[in-house]
Structure formats: C-alpha cells, structure tokens
DRENDO-635832 format. One line per 5 residues: number of its first residue (from 1); their letters; for each residue x, y, z of N, C-alpha, C, O. Coordinates in Angstrom, 3 decimals. Layout:
# DRENDO-635832
NUM = A = X,Y,Z,X,Y,Z,X,Y,Z,X,Y,Z ~ ...
***
This chain:
# DRENDO-635832
1 = MRIPP = 74.300,-23.623,-47.412,74.070,-24.447,-46.287,72.755,-25.181,-46.501,71.760,-24.634,-46.976 ~ 72.811,-26.396,-46.137,71.681,-27.256,-46.401,71.064,-27.713,-45.096,71.778,-28.065,-44.157 ~ 69.680,-27.709,-45.027,68.960,-28.150,-43.834,68.791,-29.650,-43.956,68.364,-30.162,-44.991 ~ 69.136,-30.350,-42.878,69.025,-31.810,-42.966,67.568,-32.247,-43.040,66.718,-31.638,-42.391 ~ 67.269,-33.243,-43.782,65.885,-33.722,-43.968,65.422,-34.564,-42.780,65.440,-35.794,-42.828
6 = FFQRR = 65.004,-33.872,-41.702,64.525,-34.594,-40.520,63.163,-35.230,-40.738,62.804,-36.186,-40.051 ~ 62.410,-34.710,-41.680,61.062,-35.239,-41.891,61.083,-36.658,-42.421,60.047,-37.322,-42.453 ~ 62.231,-37.128,-42.832,62.292,-38.497,-43.330,62.578,-39.487,-42.218,62.389,-40.688,-42.409 ~ 63.019,-39.031,-41.085,63.272,-39.932,-39.976,61.969,-40.305,-39.302,61.058,-39.483,-39.203 ~ 61.875,-41.516,-38.847,60.672,-42.031,-38.208,60.417,-41.370,-36.854,59.260,-41.095,-36.533
11 = TVQRF = 61.413,-41.113,-36.073,61.224,-40.521,-34.752,60.710,-39.092,-34.853,59.877,-38.676,-34.048 ~ 61.187,-38.356,-35.810,60.716,-36.986,-36.010,59.273,-37.017,-36.495,58.457,-36.197,-36.073 ~ 58.948,-37.976,-37.396,57.571,-38.085,-37.888,56.626,-38.457,-36.758,55.514,-37.938,-36.669 ~ 57.081,-39.367,-35.889,56.234,-39.738,-34.749,56.048,-38.542,-33.802,54.959,-38.320,-33.272 ~ 57.125,-37.780,-33.601,57.051,-36.622,-32.722,56.031,-35.608,-33.249,55.194,-35.125,-32.486
16 = FAGII = 56.094,-35.278,-34.563,55.145,-34.322,-35.143,53.731,-34.890,-35.183,52.755,-34.165,-34.995 ~ 53.630,-36.202,-35.433,52.304,-36.828,-35.421,51.723,-36.778,-34.004,50.525,-36.546,-33.838 ~ 52.550,-36.990,-32.993,52.086,-36.907,-31.603,51.640,-35.498,-31.237,50.643,-35.309,-30.540 ~ 52.401,-34.502,-31.723,52.005,-33.108,-31.458,50.662,-32.811,-32.114,49.776,-32.226,-31.492 ~ 50.517,-33.216,-33.373,49.264,-32.957,-34.082,48.117,-33.713,-33.422,47.042,-33.147,-33.226
21 = LGVFI = 48.324,-34.974,-33.078,47.299,-35.766,-32.405,46.982,-35.165,-31.033,45.812,-35.127,-30.651 ~ 47.962,-34.703,-30.293,47.743,-34.060,-28.985,46.952,-32.780,-29.106,46.079,-32.487,-28.289 ~ 47.277,-32.009,-30.155,46.519,-30.769,-30.381,45.061,-31.093,-30.670,44.170,-30.444,-30.121 ~ 44.797,-32.082,-31.517,43.402,-32.470,-31.813,42.685,-32.980,-30.567,41.552,-32.586,-30.287 ~ 43.357,-33.862,-29.820,42.721,-34.396,-28.606,42.478,-33.268,-27.601,41.406,-33.200,-26.998
26 = GWFFF = 43.454,-32.389,-27.416,43.278,-31.241,-26.507,42.171,-30.310,-26.971,41.387,-29.807,-26.165 ~ 42.115,-30.086,-28.277,41.071,-29.213,-28.821,39.693,-29.819,-28.596,38.780,-29.108,-28.177 ~ 39.513,-31.109,-28.859,38.221,-31.766,-28.630,37.866,-31.790,-27.138,36.706,-31.607,-26.768 ~ 38.882,-32.018,-26.277,38.634,-31.988,-24.838,38.173,-30.589,-24.411,37.240,-30.447,-23.620 ~ 38.835,-29.566,-24.942,38.459,-28.186,-24.628,37.037,-27.895,-25.107,36.253,-27.309,-24.362
31 = IYQYG = 36.691,-28.287,-26.320,35.343,-28.067,-26.861,34.305,-28.799,-26.009,33.244,-28.249,-25.717 ~ 34.605,-30.029,-25.612,33.677,-30.811,-24.804,33.451,-30.130,-23.440,32.308,-29.957,-23.017 ~ 34.542,-29.746,-22.755,34.411,-29.094,-21.444,33.660,-27.761,-21.568,32.801,-27.452,-20.741 ~ 33.981,-26.987,-22.586,33.309,-25.713,-22.808,31.821,-25.929,-23.055,30.993,-25.174,-22.544 ~ 31.476,-26.946,-23.827,30.074,-27.265,-24.090,29.336,-27.664,-22.826,28.186,-27.273,-22.628
36 = QVYEG = 29.993,-28.447,-21.957,29.369,-28.859,-20.699,29.092,-27.648,-19.802,28.002,-27.508,-19.248 ~ 30.079,-26.796,-19.672,29.921,-25.600,-18.832,28.860,-24.677,-19.425,28.006,-24.162,-18.703 ~ 28.914,-24.470,-20.741,27.965,-23.593,-21.411,26.541,-24.131,-21.293,25.603,-23.367,-21.067 ~ 26.382,-25.440,-21.445,25.060,-26.057,-21.302,24.526,-25.866,-19.881,23.345,-25.566,-19.701 ~ 25.387,-26.039,-18.871,24.974,-25.805,-17.484,24.539,-24.361,-17.259,23.551,-24.104,-16.571
41 = LIVRI = 25.283,-23.420,-17.844,24.917,-22.015,-17.707,23.595,-21.702,-18.401,22.789,-20.928,-17.885 ~ 23.371,-22.301,-19.569,22.113,-22.083,-20.286,20.942,-22.611,-19.470,19.906,-21.952,-19.383 ~ 21.091,-23.798,-18.868,20.028,-24.363,-18.030,19.770,-23.454,-16.836,18.620,-23.187,-16.486 ~ 20.852,-22.977,-16.208,20.700,-22.110,-15.037,20.016,-20.794,-15.413,19.151,-20.312,-14.682 ~ 20.399,-20.220,-16.538,19.797,-18.963,-16.982,18.331,-19.166,-17.319,17.501,-18.323,-16.976
46 = SEQEA = 17.992,-20.266,-17.984,16.587,-20.510,-18.322,15.748,-20.727,-17.057,14.600,-20.286,-17.001 ~ 16.307,-21.402,-16.038,15.595,-21.566,-14.771,15.375,-20.213,-14.099,14.295,-19.944,-13.573 ~ 16.403,-19.363,-14.118,16.275,-18.047,-13.510,15.273,-17.183,-14.260,14.529,-16.426,-13.636 ~ 15.237,-17.279,-15.594,14.256,-16.522,-16.369,12.845,-16.978,-16.045,11.934,-16.160,-15.922 ~ 12.661,-18.303,-15.906,11.336,-18.817,-15.538,10.937,-18.318,-14.156,9.786,-17.935,-13.945
51 = TITDL = 11.868,-18.317,-13.221,11.587,-17.819,-11.877,11.254,-16.334,-11.907,10.334,-15.883,-11.224 ~ 11.999,-15.581,-12.694,11.759,-14.134,-12.795,10.381,-13.864,-13.379,9.661,-13.003,-12.874 ~ 9.994,-14.582,-14.436,8.673,-14.347,-15.026,7.563,-14.725,-14.045,6.549,-14.033,-13.962 ~ 7.749,-15.823,-13.299,6.751,-16.193,-12.290,6.636,-15.127,-11.208,5.534,-14.761,-10.802 ~ 7.771,-14.637,-10.748,7.749,-13.613,-9.709,7.142,-12.306,-10.217,6.425,-11.630,-9.479
56 = EKNIK = 7.422,-11.942,-11.476,6.821,-10.732,-12.041,5.312,-10.878,-12.150,4.577,-9.927,-11.883 ~ 4.837,-12.068,-12.543,3.392,-12.309,-12.590,2.787,-12.199,-11.201,1.724,-11.605,-11.026 ~ 3.478,-12.783,-10.196,2.985,-12.702,-8.829,2.942,-11.259,-8.334,2.008,-10.860,-7.640 ~ 3.960,-10.481,-8.697,3.986,-9.078,-8.294,2.826,-8.330,-8.923,2.154,-7.552,-8.245 ~ 2.576,-8.550,-10.215,1.460,-7.884,-10.884,0.134,-8.265,-10.239,-0.722,-7.410,-10.012
61 = ILVSE = -0.031,-9.556,-9.943,-1.270,-10.019,-9.316,-1.434,-9.385,-7.942,-2.510,-8.892,-7.606 ~ -0.365,-9.399,-7.143,-0.438,-8.834,-5.794,-0.691,-7.335,-5.817,-1.462,-6.822,-5.007 ~ -0.049,-6.632,-6.738,-0.255,-5.186,-6.826,-1.682,-4.882,-7.253,-2.309,-3.975,-6.706 ~ -2.202,-5.625,-8.221,-3.576,-5.371,-8.661,-4.563,-5.710,-7.553,-5.531,-4.979,-7.343 ~ -4.329,-6.819,-6.836,-5.204,-7.162,-5.717,-5.112,-6.115,-4.613,-6.120,-5.764,-4.000
66 = QTKLN = -3.897,-5.616,-4.359,-3.717,-4.617,-3.304,-4.439,-3.324,-3.661,-5.097,-2.728,-2.809 ~ -4.322,-2.888,-4.909,-5.016,-1.659,-5.298,-6.527,-1.855,-5.246,-7.265,-0.955,-4.846 ~ -6.980,-3.039,-5.653,-8.410,-3.329,-5.588,-8.898,-3.324,-4.139,-9.952,-2.765,-3.839 ~ -8.130,-3.947,-3.240,-8.500,-3.955,-1.822,-8.457,-2.560,-1.223,-9.299,-2.209,-0.396 ~ -7.477,-1.763,-1.638,-7.399,-0.385,-1.135,-8.622,0.417,-1.573,-9.179,1.182,-0.786
71 = KENQK = -9.039,0.244,-2.824,-10.226,0.954,-3.298,-11.468,0.490,-2.550,-12.301,1.309,-2.159 ~ -11.599,-0.825,-2.349,-12.749,-1.336,-1.608,-12.728,-0.851,-0.168,-13.765,-0.468,0.374 ~ -11.560,-0.864,0.452,-11.457,-0.398,1.838,-11.739,1.090,1.941,-12.336,1.546,2.917 ~ -11.317,1.841,0.948,-11.599,3.264,0.975,-13.102,3.506,0.846,-13.640,4.439,1.443 ~ -13.771,2.664,0.067,-15.218,2.786,-0.043,-15.904,2.371,1.255,-16.973,2.883,1.588
76 = KLTLQ = -15.297,1.453,1.977,-15.910,0.923,3.177,-15.331,1.510,4.459,-15.452,0.901,5.521 ~ -14.707,2.679,4.379,-14.180,3.298,5.580,-15.317,3.597,6.539,-16.415,3.969,6.126 ~ -15.043,3.431,7.802,-16.076,3.669,8.804,-15.694,4.860,9.661,-14.526,5.238,9.751 ~ -16.691,5.434,10.279,-16.486,6.554,11.179,-15.968,6.025,12.504,-16.608,5.189,13.143 ~ -14.818,6.509,12.909,-14.190,6.024,14.130,-14.424,6.949,15.318,-14.525,6.489,16.455
81 = EIEIH = -14.508,8.239,15.061,-14.516,9.197,16.157,-15.343,10.414,15.777,-15.423,10.775,14.603 ~ -15.957,11.045,16.768,-16.723,12.277,16.557,-16.103,13.355,17.432,-15.957,13.181,18.642 ~ -15.738,14.477,16.805,-15.177,15.605,17.543,-16.103,16.800,17.380,-16.607,17.066,16.289 ~ -16.321,17.517,18.480,-17.190,18.693,18.458,-16.373,19.883,18.943,-15.770,19.845,20.015 ~ -16.365,20.939,18.136,-15.653,22.168,18.478,-16.678,23.295,18.566,-17.463,23.509,17.642
86 = FINNN = -16.659,24.003,19.679,-17.574,25.126,19.866,-16.889,26.396,19.394,-15.793,26.731,19.845 ~ -17.545,27.098,18.482,-16.949,28.279,17.866,-17.023,29.487,18.798,-16.038,30.206,18.966 ~ -18.175,29.708,19.395,-18.400,30.948,20.127,-18.431,30.760,21.648,-19.181,31.457,22.332 ~ -17.665,29.871,22.166,-17.693,29.669,23.615,-17.073,30.849,24.359,-17.389,31.049,25.532 ~ -16.214,31.628,23.737,-15.644,32.822,24.384,-16.645,33.968,24.419,-16.672,34.741,25.377
91 = KIRLN = -17.464,34.080,23.388,-18.450,35.164,23.342,-19.569,34.930,24.350,-20.009,35.863,25.023 ~ -20.018,33.719,24.453,-21.125,33.398,25.357,-20.625,33.233,26.791,-21.394,33.391,27.740 ~ -19.381,32.926,26.945,-18.730,32.737,28.248,-19.381,31.603,29.032,-19.868,31.771,30.151 ~ -19.363,30.439,28.382,-19.862,29.246,29.062,-18.709,28.583,29.799,-17.570,28.601,29.333 ~ -19.009,28.005,30.938,-17.954,27.332,31.680,-17.680,25.959,31.065,-18.448,25.469,30.237
96 = QLTLL = -16.600,25.367,31.475,-16.157,24.088,30.898,-17.148,22.960,31.173,-17.330,22.074,30.337 ~ -17.777,22.989,32.323,-18.739,21.947,32.670,-19.957,21.995,31.750,-20.455,20.950,31.333 ~ -20.435,23.181,31.434,-21.575,23.332,30.519,-21.198,22.861,29.125,-21.973,22.170,28.464 ~ -19.989,23.242,28.676,-19.533,22.806,27.351,-19.384,21.283,27.291,-19.737,20.653,26.294 ~ -18.867,20.716,28.351,-18.718,19.261,28.399,-20.074,18.571,28.374,-20.243,17.560,27.692
101 = DLKQQ = -21.030,19.104,29.105,-22.373,18.521,29.123,-23.030,18.627,27.739,-23.659,17.679,27.269 ~ -22.878,19.779,27.103,-23.414,19.940,25.737,-22.765,18.948,24.776,-23.437,18.319,23.958 ~ -21.462,18.825,24.891,-20.733,17.901,24.016,-21.215,16.468,24.218,-21.395,15.731,23.248 ~ -21.424,16.070,25.471,-21.895,14.706,25.756,-23.297,14.476,25.215,-23.591,13.393,24.709 ~ -24.162,15.470,25.312,-25.517,15.315,24.780,-25.507,15.183,23.256,-26.261,14.395,22.687
106 = VLNEL = -24.642,15.966,22.604,-24.542,15.871,21.141,-23.955,14.513,20.752,-24.415,13.891,19.794 ~ -22.960,14.059,21.477,-22.379,12.744,21.181,-23.404,11.633,21.381,-23.412,10.660,20.628 ~ -24.258,11.762,22.374,-25.332,10.768,22.566,-26.323,10.801,21.410,-26.841,9.760,21.005 ~ -26.589,11.984,20.880,-27.484,12.093,19.726,-26.874,11.456,18.475,-27.584,10.878,17.652 ~ -25.553,11.570,18.344,-24.876,11.073,17.143,-24.287,9.677,17.316,-23.565,9.201,16.440
111 = QYIKR = -24.580,9.027,18.410,-24.003,7.703,18.684,-24.397,6.670,17.625,-23.642,5.730,17.375 ~ -25.545,6.828,17.013,-26.014,5.855,16.025,-25.184,5.837,14.739,-25.245,4.867,13.984 ~ -24.412,6.889,14.480,-23.633,6.901,13.235,-22.218,6.368,13.408,-21.498,6.201,12.424 ~ -21.809,6.100,14.644,-20.472,5.537,14.845,-20.411,4.145,14.250,-21.384,3.393,14.304 ~ -19.268,3.805,13.684,-18.981,2.502,13.065,-19.808,2.256,11.794,-19.911,1.118,11.335
116 = KDLET = -20.386,3.300,11.235,-21.067,3.159,9.940,-20.107,3.637,8.861,-19.201,4.429,9.121 ~ -20.321,3.143,7.644,-19.411,3.536,6.577,-19.686,4.975,6.143,-20.795,5.487,6.296 ~ -18.668,5.601,5.607,-18.714,7.032,5.309,-19.742,7.371,4.230,-20.312,8.462,4.235 ~ -19.972,6.464,3.333,-20.950,6.719,2.279,-22.352,6.873,2.872,-23.108,7.759,2.474 ~ -22.685,6.011,3.816,-23.990,6.094,4.466,-24.118,7.392,5.255,-25.164,8.041,5.221
121 = IANMK = -23.066,7.770,5.961,-23.095,9.000,6.755,-23.211,10.216,5.846,-23.928,11.163,6.168 ~ -22.514,10.198,4.717,-22.604,11.321,3.776,-24.018,11.452,3.231,-24.495,12.564,3.007 ~ -24.690,10.328,3.015,-26.075,10.374,2.536,-27.024,10.874,3.618,-28.064,11.452,3.302 ~ -26.682,10.659,4.898,-27.543,11.062,6.007,-27.127,12.405,6.600,-27.591,12.754,7.685 ~ -26.283,13.156,5.935,-25.728,14.391,6.497,-26.816,15.414,6.820,-26.790,16.025,7.889
126 = ELMIS = -27.750,15.602,5.930,-28.819,16.578,6.158,-29.694,16.175,7.343,-30.106,17.024,8.132 ~ -29.972,14.895,7.462,-30.753,14.401,8.603,-30.000,14.638,9.909,-30.589,15.048,10.910 ~ -28.709,14.379,9.892,-27.889,14.584,11.077,-27.870,16.065,11.473,-27.986,16.394,12.654 ~ -27.724,16.949,10.494,-27.697,18.388,10.774,-29.031,18.845,11.346,-29.071,19.568,12.341 ~ -30.108,18.428,10.723,-31.421,18.852,11.219,-31.719,18.270,12.599,-32.381,18.923,13.405
131 = TIENK = -31.251,17.075,12.884,-31.443,16.472,14.197,-30.770,17.305,15.280,-31.355,17.545,16.336 ~ -29.567,17.737,15.024,-28.834,18.515,16.033,-29.369,19.941,16.140,-29.513,20.465,17.244 ~ -29.661,20.566,15.013,-30.099,21.964,15.044,-31.511,22.127,15.596,-31.812,23.170,16.177 ~ -32.376,21.148,15.440,-33.766,21.276,15.893,-33.975,20.832,17.339,-35.070,20.984,17.879 ~ -32.964,20.300,17.949,-33.115,19.837,19.319,-32.665,20.921,20.289,-31.704,21.646,20.030
136 = VFPVE = -33.361,21.017,21.391,-32.990,21.926,22.463,-32.297,21.093,23.532,-32.835,20.087,23.995 ~ -31.108,21.517,23.916,-30.304,20.767,24.881,-30.384,21.450,26.248,-29.899,22.570,26.402 ~ -30.981,20.801,27.230,-31.034,21.402,28.574,-29.751,21.108,29.343,-29.309,19.962,29.421 ~ -29.165,22.153,29.904,-27.978,22.014,30.739,-28.266,22.812,32.010,-28.465,24.026,31.971 ~ -28.284,22.094,33.144,-28.652,22.653,34.440,-30.040,23.278,34.333,-31.012,22.554,34.120
141 = DKRYQ = -30.162,24.582,34.472,-31.500,25.202,34.375,-31.637,26.055,33.121,-32.618,26.784,32.980 ~ -30.668,25.976,32.205,-30.717,26.741,30.960,-30.889,25.787,29.780,-30.639,24.586,29.879 ~ -31.320,26.361,28.672,-31.540,25.575,27.458,-30.733,26.208,26.323,-30.642,27.429,26.196 ~ -30.151,25.323,25.503,-29.304,25.788,24.409,-29.678,25.064,23.118,-30.080,23.900,23.111 ~ -29.524,25.815,22.026,-29.638,25.207,20.704,-28.280,25.329,20.029,-27.475,26.200,20.358
146 = LDIKD = -28.049,24.440,19.083,-26.766,24.429,18.388,-26.981,24.695,16.906,-27.935,24.208,16.300 ~ -26.077,25.473,16.343,-26.115,25.774,14.914,-24.809,25.252,14.309,-23.725,25.693,14.692 ~ -24.912,24.325,13.377,-23.724,23.710,12.784,-23.209,24.612,11.668,-23.927,24.938,10.723 ~ -21.938,25.006,11.805,-21.321,25.884,10.806,-20.510,25.091,9.781,-20.623,25.346,8.582 ~ -19.708,24.150,10.223,-18.873,23.360,9.320,-18.918,21.895,9.715,-19.073,21.544,10.884
151 = IFLYT = -18.776,21.044,8.690,-18.691,19.599,8.917,-17.524,19.076,8.091,-17.419,19.350,6.895 ~ -16.660,18.326,8.739,-15.586,17.637,8.045,-15.763,16.156,8.305,-15.819,15.720,9.455 ~ -15.850,15.385,7.233,-16.166,13.967,7.368,-15.080,13.122,6.729,-14.835,13.201,5.525 ~ -14.452,12.335,7.531,-13.581,11.254,7.064,-13.683,10.185,8.126,-14.793,9.890,8.567 ~ -12.606,9.595,8.556,-12.743,8.604,9.627,-13.100,9.278,10.941,-13.545,8.624,11.884
156 = TLELH = -12.901,10.591,10.999,-13.326,11.386,12.145,-14.345,12.407,11.656,-14.100,13.123,10.685 ~ -15.489,12.471,12.333,-16.497,13.482,12.022,-16.195,14.685,12.894,-16.225,14.601,14.122 ~ -15.907,15.793,12.256,-15.547,17.001,12.985,-16.638,18.028,12.753,-16.880,18.457,11.625 ~ -17.296,18.419,13.844,-18.390,19.390,13.783,-17.937,20.697,14.426,-17.424,20.698,15.545 ~ -18.127,21.809,13.717,-17.882,23.139,14.277,-19.251,23.742,14.535,-20.022,24.020,13.616
161 = VEVIP = -19.523,23.934,15.818,-20.885,24.272,16.256,-20.887,25.610,16.965,-19.955,25.951,17.693 ~ -21.956,26.364,16.737,-22.168,27.626,17.441,-23.282,27.405,18.452,-24.335,26.858,18.121 ~ -23.043,27.836,19.689,-24.009,27.657,20.769,-24.912,28.893,20.812,-24.439,30.030,20.839 ~ -26.225,28.638,20.819,-27.208,29.733,20.858,-28.084,29.503,22.094,-28.708,28.449,22.214 ~ -28.138,30.461,23.001,-29.036,30.293,24.165,-30.492,30.310,23.710,-30.891,31.165,22.920
166 = SS = -31.267,29.380,24.203,-32.665,29.274,23.822,-33.526,29.969,24.863,-33.184,30.000,26.046 ~ -34.656,30.532,24.414,-35.523,31.225,25.350,-36.583,30.305,25.928,-37.401,30.739,26.740
***
C-alpha cells in the first residue's frame, strides 16, 4: 500500500506552512507576554525589597533610639512618693492620731527630695537618714525620735522607721 504524496500539493503545503507560521507567531506572542508579566513582577519585587530595607532601617533606628531613651529615662527617674511604715507601733501602743502626726512631720522634713532624680537622692541618703534620726519630733506633749531601719528607693521612697520615746 502506498501513501499518496500530499506534500506535493500546494494546498497541503500552504496548510503546513500556516501551521508552522502560526506556531512561531504564537510562540513569540507567548514569549512577549511572559516577558511583560515577568518584568512587571521583577519591578514589583524590587520595589517591595526597597520598601522592606527602608522599613528595617527605620525599625533599627527606632529600636536603638527607644533603648537609648529608656536608659536615659531610667537614669533620670524622679521620686514620686514617700511612704513611711512604723515598725514598732504595736509595742509602743501609739494611737493613730500620733502616728499620723509623726508621719506628717517626717514628710515635711523630706519634702525637699520630692521630684528629684534618684541618683541625687541616693547620693544624699546619709544626710537624709541623719536629718530624720537627729531630730526630735514633738507630738502633743510628748517627744519622739525616729530610728530608720530600712530604706527602699525607687520611684517611691519607702522608709521603715522605729519610734523611740524621747526623754
């Protein structure tokens, strides 16, 4: 059996030439469209990378500034409040009014250290202790001295004081 020679006919040659030409044109169209899309994606990715690097730099700058400000603020913390706790008020059996009056007198003595930074107060700690311990506090017709047992210093100055009746 013999296959007829269709390749010699002009219509068959045109048909195969059209298929080959269509494949080439389609292939070039596909390459062109793919290149356009790929180029757009590359531009978009490069823009996003630039944005990411800028944002990372900003984050590093902000974090370093924040840590620096936190360290400076920690150095510049100020005393906000003074608390006084009487250790032996049960042993001496002082009434609440006497304790309140003693507390107010001590707070008046320590009023000058409020709103000062903690470093300054820490340097003046011995002066503050001697000021309170060497003073005699009159309450009604009795006199009392205070002995400081513990001091806790942060934004709140906490004094644990023992009341000693003075003669």
